N, C-alpha and C positions, 0 to 999 in steps of 0.2 A: 766485198773485197776487190772482185774483178772490175766491178763498175767504177770504183775508185781509181784502179790502176788505169783503165782506159781513159777516164776523165782527166787524169793527170797527164797522160801522154798526148791527149787531144790538145791540151794547152801548151805542152812542151814536146813537140813532135820530134822524131828521129827519122833518119833516112829509112824508107821501106815500112813505115807505120801505116796500117790500113785504116786507122781512125775508128768510127763507129761501126765498121763492117766487123771488126772483132767481136763487138758486143752482139751484133746481129747473128753471127755464126754461133755464139754461146747460147743465144736464146732459141735458135733453131734446134740444137742439140738437146736443150733441156726440154723443149715441147716434144721431140721425137721420142726421148726416153720416157717422158711422162705418158705419151700416148700408148707406149708398150705397156706401161703399168696398168693403165686404164683398161686396154683391151684384154689383158689377162684376168683383171677383176671381173669384168663384165661378160666375157665369153664363155662359152659352153666348154666344159672339160671333155678332153679326148679320151680320157680313160674312165670307163663307167664304173670300175671297181674302186676308184679313188674315193676315200672316205672325206667328209667335210673337213675334219681336223687336218688331214694330210694336205688338202687343197688350200686350206688357210695357211698351213706352214710353208707350202710351196710359194704362195703369193707373197707372204712375208719376206721369205728369202729373196724373191725377186726384186722386191721393193727396196730391200737393204743394198742389193747389188747395184741397182740403178741409181740410188741416191749416192752411194759411194762413187760410182762412175761419174756422175755429174760433178761431184766434189773434186775428184782427182783430175778431171779433164779441165775444169776451171783453174785449179792450182797450177797445172802444167802450163796452161796458156798465159797465166799471169807471170809465172816464173820465167817463161820464154820471152815474153814482152820486155821484162825487167833486165834480162841478160842481153838482149838485143840493144836496149837503150843505154846500158852502162858499159858495153863492149866487152862483156865477159863471155863471149860465145865459145871460148876455148873449153869451158866447163860444161858444155853441152852434152858431151858424151857421158860425163859423170851424172849429170842430172837424169839422162834417159836410163842409165843402169839402176839408179836409186828409184826411179818412177816405175819401171817394169819389176823390179824386185818387191816393192811395195804392193803392186797390184797383184803379183803372184801370192804373196802372203794373204791379202785380202780374199783372193779367189779360192784358195785352199781352205780358209776359214768358213766361207759361205757355202761350200758345196758338201758340208757334211750330211749324211743320209741316215744317221743313227736313230732318229725318231720316227721313221716311216713304218707304218704297219704293213708288213708283207703277208699277213695271214689272209687277207682277202683274195690273193692270187693263188693260194693252194687249192687243190681239188678236194672236194668233200668225199 
């Protein structure tokens, strides 16, 4: 979707449009967040008591958060480009409110700790 939006505005530019730099910025963000995911998958755990199931759950949650972050950043950048091109920047504050509210709900849902096994931390 974002590639299509950028390509459309490259062919029909507006004042202040950055061209393909918008696409390069999104690629950089995607690579950066993807490298965080790969680093967590392949790195050693800092907690020696963490079970394999809990580590797998932790990595799955991180992957969900990172993928949702990529989707939300891309949707926000596309909507900001569209608002700038159509002259509807007066709705930018409403967009930001909706964006941060959506991020808050996603974040609260992602950080549930109900399935973590805390028994390994108790003294025998």
